[in-house]
C-alpha positions, 0 to 999 in steps of 0.5 A: 500500500502507498504511504497514504494514510487511509481513513480506516488506518486512523483512530478517532481519538488523539495519542493522549486518549490512546494511553487510557483507551482499553481498545488502543492496545499496541501490538494487538488487533483491537479496533475502536468499537462502533459505539465510541464517540470518536469513531463517527465518520464524517468523510464524504466517501463514507457510505454504509454498505447494503450489498451483501456481496460487498459486506461478506467479501472474504477477501477484504483484510478487515484487520486493516481497519482501526475502527469497527465502523469501517468494517461495514463502510462501502469505501473501506470494503471496496478499497481496503487491502485484500487477503492474498 
């Protein structure tokens, strides 16, 4: 992947908050839960996926997402890294 940081690669809170957050565990896949206030996405490309083929695509690397909310975003599901 290019050096561009995609929206799903960033947590919604700042580094100071990460120190207190139980979901920001270094070295452990622990995405921010969808109900966290800091994961709300206001990006223009954010769209909740409704197509089951996109939602259930087994080739999407869901571990690339730092937020659970991304895992049902059409932009993430169609643009995210793929499992080889």
